[in-house]
C-alpha positions as CSV (number, residue, x, y, z in Angstrom):
1,M,165.0,80.1,72.0
2,A,168.2,81.4,70.6
3,G,169.5,77.8,70.4
4,P,169.8,74.7,72.6
5,G,170.9,75.5,76.1
6,H,172.5,73.3,78.7
7,R,170.0,71.2,80.4
8,T,169.8,70.8,84.2
9,R,168.6,67.7,86.0
10,F,167.6,67.3,89.6
11,F,168.1,64.1,91.7
12,D,166.7,63.5,95.2
13,H,169.8,62.6,97.1
14,R,173.1,60.7,97.1
15,L,172.9,58.1,99.9
16,P,176.2,56.6,101.1
17,S,176.9,52.9,101.2
18,L,177.5,53.3,104.9
19,Y,176.6,56.3,107.0
20,S,179.3,57.8,109.3
21,G,179.4,56.3,112.8
22,R,180.0,53.0,114.5
23,H,179.0,49.8,112.6
24,T,179.1,46.1,113.6
25,V,179.7,43.2,111.3
26,T,178.6,39.8,112.7
27,V,179.4,36.4,111.3
28,D,177.4,33.3,112.4
29,H,177.2,29.8,111.0
30,T,174.8,26.9,110.9
31,V,176.2,23.5,110.2
32,T,174.0,20.5,109.3
33,G,174.9,16.9,109.1
34,S,177.2,16.9,112.2
35,D,176.7,16.2,115.9
36,K,178.8,19.3,116.7
37,V,177.2,22.7,117.1
38,G,178.2,25.6,114.8
39,D,180.3,27.4,117.3
40,E,182.6,24.4,117.8
41,L,183.4,24.3,114.1
42,L,183.3,28.0,113.1
43,P,183.0,30.3,116.1
44,Y,180.7,33.3,116.1
45,L,182.5,36.5,115.1
46,E,181.6,40.1,115.8
47,Q,183.7,43.0,114.4
48,V,183.1,46.7,115.3
49,F,184.4,49.4,112.9
50,E,183.8,53.1,112.4
51,V,183.1,55.2,109.3
52,R,184.4,58.7,109.8
53,Q,183.3,61.8,107.9
54,P,184.0,65.5,108.5
55,R,181.5,66.9,111.0
56,F,183.0,70.2,112.1
57,Q,184.5,71.7,109.0
58,L,184.2,71.8,105.3
59,L,187.2,71.0,103.2
60,P,188.8,73.8,101.2
61,G,187.0,74.2,98.0
62,D,183.9,72.3,99.1
63,V,181.6,75.3,98.5
64,A,180.9,75.8,94.8
65,A,178.6,78.8,95.1
66,C,176.4,80.8,97.4
67,Y,173.4,82.9,96.5
68,P,172.9,85.7,97.2
69,L,176.6,86.3,96.7
70,P,178.6,87.1,99.8
71,G,178.6,90.8,100.4
72,A,176.1,91.4,97.6
73,E,173.3,94.0,97.7
74,G,170.0,93.5,95.8
75,E,166.3,92.8,96.0
76,Y,166.3,89.4,97.6
77,D,163.0,89.4,99.4
78,T,161.4,86.9,97.0
79,L,164.5,84.6,96.8
80,L,165.3,81.6,99.0
81,P,169.1,81.7,99.7
82,H,170.9,78.5,98.9
83,I,174.4,77.0,98.9
84,T,175.9,74.6,96.3
85,L,178.5,72.0,97.5
86,K,181.0,70.3,95.2
87,R,180.7,66.9,97.0
88,P,177.3,65.6,96.0
89,G,176.9,63.2,98.9
90,F,178.0,65.6,101.7
91,P,174.5,66.5,103.1
92,W,173.6,62.8,103.5
93,M,176.7,61.2,104.9
94,H,175.4,61.4,108.5
95,M,172.2,59.7,109.5
96,L,170.1,61.8,112.0
97,R,168.8,59.5,114.7
98,G,165.1,58.6,114.2
99,T,164.8,60.0,110.7
100,R,164.1,58.3,107.4
101,E,166.6,57.8,104.7
102,G,167.3,60.8,102.5
103,T,167.1,63.3,105.5
104,P,170.2,65.6,105.5
105,W,172.0,66.4,108.6
106,L,172.5,70.0,107.4
107,A,170.2,73.0,107.3
108,L,170.7,76.5,105.8
109,L,169.3,79.0,108.3
110,V,169.0,82.7,107.5
111,F,169.1,85.3,110.3
112,R,168.2,89.0,110.4
113,P,169.7,91.7,112.7
114,G,168.8,91.4,116.3
115,E,168.2,87.7,116.3
116,L,171.6,86.1,117.1
117,P,172.9,87.2,120.5
118,E,176.5,87.0,119.4
119,D,175.9,88.7,116.0
120,P,173.3,91.4,116.6
121,Q,174.1,93.2,113.3
122,A,173.9,89.9,111.2
123,V,177.3,90.5,109.6
124,G,178.5,86.9,110.0
125,Q,180.2,86.9,113.4
126,V,180.9,83.5,114.9
127,T,182.5,82.1,118.0
128,V,185.7,80.1,117.3
129,S,186.9,77.4,119.6
130,T,188.4,74.0,119.7
131,A,186.2,71.0,119.3
132,A,187.0,69.9,122.9
133,D,185.9,73.3,124.3
134,F,182.9,73.3,122.1
135,A,181.7,69.9,123.4
136,A,182.5,70.8,127.0
137,R,180.3,74.0,126.8
138,R,183.3,76.3,127.0
139,A,182.6,78.0,123.7
140,G,179.8,80.2,125.1
141,E,176.1,80.1,126.0
142,G,173.8,77.5,124.4
143,R,173.7,73.8,124.7
144,P,176.0,72.0,122.3
145,P,175.0,68.8,120.5
146,T,175.4,65.3,122.0
147,F,177.9,63.6,119.8
148,D,177.5,60.0,118.9
149,P,180.2,58.7,118.6
150,P,182.0,61.0,121.1
151,L,184.9,63.1,119.9
152,Y,187.9,61.2,118.6
153,D,191.4,62.1,119.8
154,D,192.4,63.7,116.6
155,E,189.2,65.9,116.7
156,Q,189.9,67.5,120.0
157,E,192.0,70.4,118.7
158,L,190.0,71.0,115.5
159,T,188.8,74.6,115.0
160,V,185.0,74.9,115.2
161,A,182.9,77.9,114.3
162,S,179.6,78.1,116.2
163,I,176.6,80.3,116.8
164,Q,174.2,80.6,119.7
165,V,170.6,80.3,118.5
166,P,167.8,81.2,121.1
167,G,165.4,78.4,121.6
168,P,162.2,80.1,120.3
169,L,164.1,81.3,117.2
170,F,165.4,77.8,116.5
171,T,161.9,76.4,116.7
172,A,160.6,79.1,114.4
173,L,163.2,78.7,111.8
174,C,164.5,75.1,111.8
175,P,163.0,72.9,109.1
176,T,161.2,69.7,110.2
177,T,162.9,66.4,109.4
178,Y,160.5,66.1,106.4
179,E,161.4,69.6,105.2
180,L,165.1,68.9,105.6
181,G,164.7,66.2,102.9
182,M,162.7,68.5,100.6
183,L,165.2,71.4,100.9
184,A,168.3,69.4,99.7
185,H,168.8,67.8,96.3
186,I,171.5,67.1,93.7
187,R,171.9,69.1,90.6
188,E,173.5,68.1,87.3
189,G,174.2,70.5,84.4
190,G,174.6,68.3,81.4
191,P,175.2,68.5,77.6
192,P,172.8,70.5,75.4
193,D,169.3,69.0,75.0
194,A,169.9,68.8,71.2
195,A,172.7,66.3,71.9
196,R,170.4,63.6,73.2
197,R,167.6,61.8,71.5
198,V,164.0,62.1,72.5
199,G,163.2,59.6,75.3
200,E,166.8,59.1,76.1
201,D,167.8,59.6,79.8
202,P,171.5,59.1,80.1
203,P,173.1,58.3,83.5
204,P,174.3,61.3,85.4
205,N,177.7,62.7,84.8
206,E,179.6,62.1,88.1
207,W,181.9,65.1,87.5
208,D,179.0,67.5,87.1
209,L,176.9,66.5,90.2
210,K,176.6,69.0,93.1
211,A,174.6,69.1,96.2
212,V,172.3,72.0,96.9
213,V,170.8,73.0,100.2
214,V,168.1,75.6,100.2
215,S,166.8,77.8,103.0
216,N,163.1,77.8,104.0
217,R,163.1,81.5,104.9
218,F,162.7,84.6,102.7
219,P,165.0,87.6,103.5
220,D,163.4,90.8,104.7
221,A,162.8,93.6,102.1
222,S,165.7,95.6,103.5
223,G,168.7,95.1,105.8
224,L,171.6,92.9,106.5
225,H,171.2,89.1,106.6
226,V,173.5,86.2,107.4
227,A,173.1,82.7,106.2
228,H,174.6,79.7,108.2
229,L,175.0,76.2,107.0
230,V,174.6,74.4,110.3
231,S,174.9,70.8,111.5
232,L,171.8,69.3,113.2
233,D,173.7,66.1,114.2
234,G,173.1,65.6,118.0
235,F,170.0,67.9,118.1
236,E,167.5,65.2,117.0
237,D,165.5,65.7,120.2
238,Y,164.7,69.3,119.3
239,L,163.5,68.6,115.8
240,D,159.8,68.4,114.8
241,G,158.8,70.2,118.0
242,T,159.0,67.0,120.1
243,T,161.1,68.7,122.8
244,P,161.5,72.5,123.3
245,P,165.1,73.7,123.2
246,P,166.6,74.8,126.5
247,A,166.1,78.4,127.8
248,D,169.7,79.4,126.9
249,G,169.3,78.1,123.3
250,L,171.4,75.8,121.3
251,R,175.0,76.2,120.1
252,L,175.2,75.0,116.5
253,V,178.3,74.2,114.4
254,S,178.4,76.7,111.5
255,L,180.1,74.9,108.6
256,H,179.9,77.9,106.3
257,S,178.4,81.4,106.6
258,W,178.1,84.5,104.5
259,A,176.4,87.9,104.8
260,F,174.4,89.9,102.2
261,T,172.1,92.9,102.1
262,S,168.6,93.0,100.9
263,I,167.5,96.4,99.6
264,D,164.2,97.9,98.6
265,D,165.0,100.6,96.1
266,K,161.3,101.3,95.5
267,K,161.9,100.8,91.8
268,L,160.0,98.5,89.5
269,G,161.5,95.1,89.0
270,F,162.4,93.4,85.8
271,G,158.9,91.8,85.4
272,E,157.0,95.0,85.9
273,L,159.2,97.0,83.5
274,A,159.1,94.4,80.8
275,Q,155.3,94.0,81.2
276,N,154.8,97.7,80.9
277,L,156.8,97.8,77.7
278,A,154.6,95.0,76.3
279,K,151.4,96.9,77.2
280,D,152.2,99.7,74.7
281,P,149.3,99.7,72.2
282,E,151.5,101.1,69.3
283,P,154.9,99.3,69.3
284,V,156.0,101.0,66.0
285,L,158.2,104.1,65.6
286,R,155.8,106.9,65.0
287,H,153.7,109.5,66.9
288,P,151.4,107.7,69.3
289,G,147.7,108.3,69.2
290,L,147.3,109.2,65.6
291,P,143.6,109.3,64.5
292,A,142.2,106.7,62.2
293,T,141.0,109.3,59.6
294,S,141.8,112.9,58.8
295,D,140.6,115.7,56.5
296,V,144.2,115.6,55.1
297,P,144.8,111.9,54.5
298,L,148.1,112.5,52.8
299,A,149.5,114.3,55.8
300,L,148.2,111.5,58.1
301,D,149.9,109.0,55.8
302,L,153.2,110.8,56.2
303,L,152.9,110.8,60.0
304,R,152.0,107.1,60.0
305,Q,155.2,106.5,58.1
306,G,157.1,107.9,61.1
307,G,157.4,111.4,59.9
308,T,157.0,114.6,61.9
309,A,156.2,118.2,61.0
310,L,159.1,120.6,61.6
311,P,159.7,124.3,60.9
312,Q,161.4,124.9,57.5
313,D,163.1,127.9,55.9
314,L,162.9,128.1,52.1
315,E,165.8,129.4,50.0
316,S,163.8,132.6,49.6
317,G,163.9,133.1,53.3
318,E,160.2,132.4,53.7
319,P,159.3,130.3,56.8
320,T,157.0,127.3,56.4
321,V,156.4,123.8,57.7
322,G,157.9,120.7,56.2
323,F,157.8,117.0,56.9
324,Y,160.9,115.1,57.9
325,R,161.3,111.4,58.3
326,G,164.6,109.7,59.1
327,P,165.9,106.3,57.9
328,L,163.6,104.5,60.5
329,T,160.1,104.1,59.3
330,A,156.9,102.8,60.9
331,A,156.0,101.0,57.6
332,P,157.9,100.0,54.5
333,A,158.9,103.2,52.7
334,H,157.3,104.1,49.4
335,P,159.6,103.5,46.3
336,L,161.1,106.7,44.9
337,P,159.4,108.0,41.7
338,Q,162.7,108.2,39.8
339,G,163.6,104.6,40.5
340,T,166.5,103.1,42.4
341,G,169.5,103.7,40.1
342,V,169.6,107.5,40.0
343,R,172.1,109.3,42.1
344,L,171.5,112.6,43.8
345,E,173.8,115.5,42.9
346,S,172.5,118.1,45.4
347,A,170.3,118.5,48.5
348,G,167.9,120.6,46.4
349,E,167.5,117.8,44.0
350,A,166.5,115.5,46.9
351,L,163.6,117.8,48.1
352,V,160.2,116.2,47.4
353,Y,157.4,118.7,46.9
354,V,154.0,117.4,48.0
355,E,151.8,119.4,45.8
356,D,148.5,118.4,47.5
357,L,149.9,119.7,50.8
358,G,151.9,122.7,49.5
359,A,154.8,121.5,51.6
360,Y,158.1,119.7,51.1
361,D,159.1,116.2,52.3
362,T,162.6,117.0,53.4
363,G,163.8,113.6,54.5
364,Y,166.1,112.8,51.5
365,A,167.4,116.4,51.3
366,V,168.3,116.3,55.0
367,A,170.0,112.9,54.5
368,F,172.1,114.3,51.6
369,S,173.2,117.3,53.6
370,L,174.0,115.2,56.7
371,G,176.1,112.8,54.6
372,R,178.0,115.7,53.1
373,G,178.5,117.4,56.4
374,L,179.8,114.2,58.1
375,A,182.2,113.7,55.2
376,L,183.5,117.3,55.4
377,A,184.0,117.0,59.1
378,D,186.2,113.8,58.7
379,A,189.6,114.8,57.4
380,G,190.6,111.1,57.0
381,F,187.7,110.4,54.8
382,R,188.2,113.5,52.7
383,S,191.8,112.6,52.1
384,A,190.9,109.0,51.3
385,L,188.2,110.2,48.9
386,L,190.6,112.5,47.0
387,A,193.2,109.7,46.8
388,F,190.6,107.3,45.5
389,R,189.6,109.7,42.7
390,K,193.1,110.5,41.7
391,S,194.0,106.8,41.4
392,A,190.7,106.1,39.6
393,R,191.3,108.8,37.0
394,R,194.8,107.4,36.3
395,A,193.6,103.9,36.0
396,T,190.7,104.9,33.7
397,R,193.1,106.7,31.3
398,R,195.4,103.7,31.2
399,L,192.5,101.5,30.4
400,V,191.5,103.8,27.5
401,A,195.1,103.9,26.2
402,F,195.5,100.1,26.5
403,P,192.1,98.6,25.9
404,Q,193.6,95.2,25.6
405,L,194.0,95.1,29.4
406,A,190.2,94.8,29.7
407,A,190.4,91.3,28.1
408,L,192.7,90.0,30.9
409,G,191.6,88.7,34.2
410,E,190.9,91.2,37.0
411,R,194.2,90.5,38.8
412,D,196.4,90.6,35.6
413,A,194.5,93.7,34.3
414,A,194.9,95.5,37.7
415,T,198.7,94.7,37.6
416,G,199.0,96.0,34.1
417,I,197.1,99.2,34.8
418,N,199.3,99.9,37.9
419,T,202.6,99.2,36.1
420,P,204.4,102.4,34.8
421,V,204.4,103.0,31.0
422,A,208.3,103.1,30.8
423,R,208.6,99.9,32.7
424,R,206.0,98.2,30.5
425,A,207.8,99.3,27.3
426,F,211.1,98.1,28.7
427,D,209.5,94.7,29.5
428,R,208.2,94.5,25.9
429,L,211.7,95.3,24.6
430,L,213.2,92.4,26.6
431,G,210.3,90.0,26.0
432,D,210.6,86.9,23.9
433,D,208.8,88.6,21.0
434,G,210.4,92.0,21.5
435,P,212.8,93.9,19.2
436,L,215.9,93.0,21.2
437,A,215.2,89.3,21.1
438,A,214.5,89.4,17.3
439,A,217.8,91.3,16.6
440,L,219.9,88.8,18.7
441,A,218.3,85.9,16.8
442,R,219.7,87.2,13.4
443,P,223.1,85.8,12.1
444,G,226.1,87.8,13.1
445,A,227.2,88.7,9.5
446,E,223.6,89.8,8.7
447,V,223.6,92.0,11.8
448,R,227.0,93.5,10.8
449,A,226.0,94.0,7.1
450,G,222.6,95.3,8.0
451,G,223.9,98.4,9.7
452,R,221.5,100.8,11.1
453,R,218.0,100.9,9.7
454,P,215.5,103.6,10.4
455,V,212.7,102.6,12.8
456,P,209.2,103.9,11.9
457,R,208.0,106.4,14.5
458,T,204.8,105.5,16.4
459,P,202.2,108.3,15.9
460,A,201.4,110.1,19.1
461,P,198.1,108.9,20.7
462,A,195.1,111.0,20.2
463,P,194.0,113.0,23.2
464,V,191.7,111.1,25.5
465,D,188.1,112.4,25.3
466,V,186.1,112.7,28.6
467,N,183.3,110.8,27.0
468,Q,185.7,107.9,26.5
469,L,186.6,107.9,30.1
470,R,183.0,108.0,31.2
471,T,182.2,105.1,28.9
472,V,184.9,103.0,30.4
473,I,183.6,103.8,33.9
474,T,180.0,103.0,33.1
475,D,180.7,99.9,31.0
476,T,180.0,96.8,33.0
477,S,182.8,94.9,31.3
478,T,185.4,97.3,32.6
479,R,184.0,98.4,35.9
480,S,185.3,95.3,37.7
481,V,188.8,95.8,36.2
482,L,188.8,99.4,37.5
483,S,187.6,98.4,40.9
484,A,190.3,95.7,41.2
485,A,193.0,98.2,40.1
486,I,192.1,100.7,42.8
487,R,191.0,98.3,45.5
488,S,193.4,99.5,48.2
489,E,192.2,103.1,47.7
490,L,188.6,102.0,47.8
491,E,188.9,100.1,51.1
492,P,188.9,103.1,53.5
493,I,186.0,104.6,51.5
494,H,184.1,101.3,51.8
495,A,184.7,101.1,55.6
496,W,183.5,104.7,56.2
497,L,180.4,104.3,54.0
498,T,179.6,101.0,55.7
499,R,179.5,102.9,59.1
500,L,177.3,105.5,57.5
501,A,174.9,103.0,56.0
502,R,174.6,101.2,59.3
503,L,173.8,104.6,61.0
504,E,176.9,104.5,63.3
505,L,177.6,108.1,62.3
506,V,174.1,109.5,62.3
507,P,173.1,111.5,65.3
508,L,170.1,110.5,67.4
509,G,168.1,113.6,66.3
510,Y,168.2,112.6,62.7
511,L,167.0,109.0,63.6
512,I,164.2,110.0,65.9
513,P,163.4,113.7,65.4
514,D,160.6,113.9,67.9
515,E,161.0,112.5,71.5
516,Q,157.2,111.7,71.5
517,Q,158.0,108.9,69.0
518,L,160.1,107.2,71.7
519,P,158.9,108.2,75.2
520,P,160.5,106.8,78.3
521,E,159.9,103.1,78.9
522,S,159.0,102.2,75.3
523,L,160.1,99.7,72.7
524,R,159.6,100.4,69.0
525,F,159.9,98.3,65.8
526,F,160.9,100.0,62.5
527,H,161.7,99.4,58.9
528,A,164.7,100.8,57.0
529,D,164.4,103.3,54.2
530,A,167.1,102.4,51.7
531,G,166.4,105.6,49.8
532,W,167.3,107.8,52.8
533,I,170.5,105.9,53.4
534,R,171.4,106.1,49.7
535,A,170.8,109.9,49.8
536,A,173.2,110.2,52.8
537,V,175.8,108.2,50.9
538,D,175.4,110.4,47.8
539,G,175.9,113.4,50.0
540,A,179.1,112.0,51.5
541,L,180.5,111.2,48.0
542,S,179.6,114.6,46.7
543,V,182.5,116.2,48.6
544,G,185.2,117.4,46.2
545,E,183.3,116.6,43.0
546,G,184.8,118.7,40.2
547,H,183.0,117.5,37.1
548,A,180.8,114.7,35.8
549,L,183.7,112.2,35.7
550,D,184.0,112.4,39.5
551,A,180.3,111.7,39.8
552,D,180.8,108.6,37.7
553,L,183.7,107.5,39.7
554,N,181.5,107.7,42.8
555,D,179.6,104.8,41.4
556,L,182.7,102.6,41.9
557,A,182.5,103.3,45.6
558,R,178.8,102.4,45.6
559,D,179.5,99.2,43.8
560,L,182.0,98.1,46.4
561,R,179.5,98.5,49.3
562,S,178.7,94.8,49.3
563,M,177.9,94.5,53.0
564,P,174.5,93.2,54.1
565,Q,171.9,96.0,54.3
566,F,169.6,96.2,57.3
567,S,165.9,96.1,56.5
568,S,164.4,96.4,60.0
569,G,165.2,97.0,63.6
570,V,164.2,97.6,67.2
571,V,164.9,100.5,69.5
572,I,164.3,100.3,73.2
573,R,164.4,103.1,75.8
574,S,164.0,101.7,79.3
575,E,165.6,101.4,82.8
576,L,166.0,97.7,81.9
577,L,169.2,98.7,80.0
578,T,170.5,100.7,83.0
579,N,169.7,98.3,85.8
580,W,170.4,95.0,83.9
581,P,173.6,95.5,81.9
582,D,173.6,91.9,80.6
583,L,170.0,92.1,79.3
584,Q,169.3,89.4,76.8
585,L,167.8,90.8,73.5
586,T,166.8,88.3,70.8
587,A,165.0,88.9,67.5
588,F,163.2,86.3,65.4
589,A,162.3,86.1,61.7
590,Q,159.9,83.3,60.8
591,N,160.5,81.6,64.2
592,R,164.3,81.6,63.7
593,A,166.6,83.7,65.9
594,I,168.6,86.2,64.0
595,A,171.8,88.1,64.9
596,P,171.9,91.9,64.7
597,L,174.0,93.5,62.0
598,Q,174.5,96.5,64.4
599,V,174.0,97.2,68.0
600,R,174.3,100.8,69.0
601,D,173.9,102.4,72.4
602,L,172.5,105.8,71.9
603,G,172.3,106.7,75.6
604,E,172.5,105.1,79.0
605,D,168.9,103.8,78.7
606,L,168.6,103.8,74.9
607,R,169.7,101.0,72.5
608,M,169.1,100.4,68.8
609,L,169.5,97.0,67.0
610,L,169.5,96.6,63.2
611,Y,168.7,93.4,61.4
612,E,169.1,92.1,57.9
613,Q,165.7,90.4,57.9
614,V,162.3,91.8,58.9
615,V,161.8,91.2,62.6
616,D,158.4,89.6,63.4
617,R,159.0,88.8,67.0
618,F,161.3,90.1,69.7
619,A,162.2,88.9,73.2
620,I,163.7,90.5,76.3
621,G,165.2,88.1,78.8
622,E,166.4,88.7,82.3
623,P,170.1,88.1,82.6
624,P,170.8,84.4,83.4
625,Q,172.6,84.8,86.7
626,G,172.3,81.1,87.5
627,L,169.6,78.8,88.7
628,H,167.9,80.2,91.8
629,F,164.9,79.4,93.9
630,G,162.0,81.8,94.9
631,L,159.1,83.8,93.6
632,S,158.5,85.7,90.4
633,F,157.7,89.4,90.4
634,N,153.9,88.7,91.1
635,H,154.8,86.4,94.0
636,T,154.0,83.2,92.3
637,T,156.1,80.3,91.0
638,E,155.9,78.5,87.6
639,L,154.3,75.1,88.0
640,R,156.3,72.6,86.0
641,S,155.6,69.2,84.7
642,I,157.2,66.2,86.6
643,V,156.4,63.8,83.7
644,R,157.7,64.0,80.1
645,P,158.4,66.6,79.0
646,V,159.9,67.2,82.5
647,G,160.1,70.9,83.4
648,A,157.5,72.1,80.9
649,A,155.7,75.2,82.1
650,L,152.1,74.6,83.3
651,G,151.2,78.1,84.4
652,D,151.4,80.2,87.6
653,F,151.1,78.6,91.0
654,P,148.9,79.3,93.0
655,R,146.5,79.7,90.1
656,D,144.2,82.1,91.9
657,G,147.0,84.7,92.1
658,S,146.8,84.8,95.9
659,G,150.6,84.5,96.3
660,Y,152.7,82.5,98.7
661,R,151.8,84.1,102.0
662,Q,149.3,81.3,102.5
663,F,152.1,78.8,102.6
664,L,154.1,80.5,105.4
665,R,154.1,79.0,108.9
666,P,151.2,80.2,111.0
667,D,151.9,83.6,112.6
668,G,155.4,83.5,111.1
669,H,154.8,86.4,108.8
670,D,153.5,88.7,111.5
671,A,156.4,87.7,113.7
672,G,158.9,88.7,110.9
673,Y,160.0,85.1,110.2
674,D,158.5,84.5,106.7
675,V,159.3,80.8,106.9
676,L,157.7,78.4,104.5
677,D,155.5,75.7,105.9
678,I,156.6,73.1,103.5
679,E,155.4,70.0,105.3
680,H,151.8,70.9,106.0
681,R,151.0,73.6,103.4
682,L,153.2,74.1,100.4
683,A,154.2,70.5,99.5
684,P,150.6,69.1,99.7
685,A,149.3,72.1,97.6
686,L,151.9,71.5,94.9
687,A,151.3,67.8,94.9
688,A,147.6,68.4,94.5
689,A,148.2,70.8,91.7
690,L,150.3,68.2,89.9
691,S,147.8,65.4,90.7
692,V,150.3,63.2,92.6
693,G,150.3,61.9,96.1
694,E,153.7,63.3,97.2
695,L,156.6,65.1,95.7
696,S,160.2,64.0,96.0
697,S,162.9,66.6,96.8
698,A,164.0,66.9,93.2
699,Q,160.4,67.4,92.0
700,F,159.9,70.0,94.8
701,A,163.0,71.9,93.8
702,L,161.8,72.0,90.2
703,Q,158.7,73.8,91.3
704,L,160.7,76.5,93.2
705,V,163.1,77.3,90.4
706,K,163.2,81.0,89.7
707,A,164.1,81.0,86.0
708,P,165.0,84.3,84.3
709,L,161.9,86.1,83.1
710,L,161.2,86.3,79.4
711,Q,158.9,88.9,77.8
712,E,158.0,88.6,74.1
713,F,156.9,91.4,71.7
714,T,155.4,91.4,68.3
715,P,154.5,94.4,66.1
716,D,150.8,93.4,66.5
717,P,149.1,95.8,69.0
718,Q,147.0,92.9,70.2
719,Q,150.0,91.1,71.6
720,S,150.0,89.5,75.0
721,A,151.3,91.6,77.9
722,E,152.0,88.8,80.3
723,P,155.7,87.9,80.8
724,T,156.7,84.3,81.2
725,E,159.6,82.6,82.8
726,G,162.2,81.0,80.6
727,T,165.7,81.5,79.2
728,L,166.8,82.8,75.8
């Protein structure tokens, strides 16, 4: 939603031109028009050759990724572990005897503690031997495969990692030959969708193709697990249940293995937490459960705005109750009665007396006092503010004394204002039209005869009146010149006020005065009250004011605050922030994603985002940790279209919400196996749901993709509370 992402395409397989093994080329001829037979002219020829591929080891760097990550801990009981290989054709370079094309010779088997005799803790322990000892059954218990062709001489001393798998366990876990084909595919991550035209399907990028092998077993809810990418070459007789494995089990080549830990922390997952946030009937920042009507409608209106009632001590010492509302409002703030251009001089001036209630609305007065207190507490800002006023006063006097400077451009006028008076007089003396140049232009005799002539004295300038200074400051024709002359002094003031206006300096208690407005596991929309922020700025600029001229100079600081103002925002308080540090938060205005002006973490589980536009939709996305396979939080998958537009969401599967347990192998769940019955249950059900006869491996993988969850929010209390799968 936040922009075009990188598309992913799935392909069924990469079949080699020739499978590994022994091949024969025969050449025969038939000759016509001669009394000699073909063999006498061109003899029959038969040539035997072999295609060799690695069958005991992966090359360094062959593994692109594993999931779950090696050594990781997490809630993996709804995920199907998988491995990604950099060589796209590797799973199909051997042809298992008696299988159809597209059947891999590899399987990814997942084991739990107590299942592998040589690795009872499921930590990844393997038996290491030479290929010769492995083939000769000297590597340990379990029947090794029957190699065809037999070991080559240069394979005898190769290092082989192997595991012993008991016969019943192998039968329970190993995919059928049909399922082997469904559990392997090729993945391509290509250019952004926006880079291709509708209907265009470019050829795959060979450099971006990778093979993926997926397990058919879900990990347990808790405990260690080990995944092994094993070779089934030579074990064809034990596939599909045709022949039971021997009593001592099978010894399988482990091409790659890794261990991980599945945990059950009893906490709600991403989907449950996001859905609970979306179920909140009042997603705006105010007291929940306010009545529709009240005997005191004005008080109710103040509470609906996001205000709260707090104890207040009057200047007379009398205790009472007043209303306070911070800069975050549940609805757009009412305009101030005195307009938008009047500045506040004191906190008392900012108090709003609500006559009908006999109480004060203290929001702006508190903002003024807060801004003043923050400024007093910051020595750097106080020093910068005094330096700014000193420079501004000097520049104003210069502009009054030399009004011609205002007619110059901003840069030239600023240079003239900041040039010392003596230096400016000396420059005039040396200028082309100055007295020195005029004297030197006269003839020598005239200069000698002229002697010394009295120079009329320039009358002393009249004292500068304060009203003149204030007029220069308030005059729009001179304000820009003054601002340009003191720009360097204004910059630190501008930076500090920017932080204040974006609420970086405002404590949480002033933003949300009552915890009931933002309870645990809640998300709230709010509007910005520009009047509250302006009151805080006025309070900060009130520090050190000596007279009315200083107050006028403060307007220069306000004028320089040209940064974008936020008009709305979202605040979220949830374990989502704690448990998912890379949480994706995206806001929309008129169906267009907008970037936040400010993101502020107010606590470990509390975050506030400010936006220049009014947010009309908000989305929380699960961190995109990659493309995985498995079930969503409600134990379903997202049914996806296999026709254009390919991958479009078609709703939950199974549609009746009964979950995936019905697609496990019979009695497998009760035995602790949790192995998918793809051939007889899952694949036919998916094909029927998509109205096709049979799915290919790429189409099957598309149905098992576990995309990051996406939960959308709107300020409308009637919003949907159902999360969907997708990426931001």
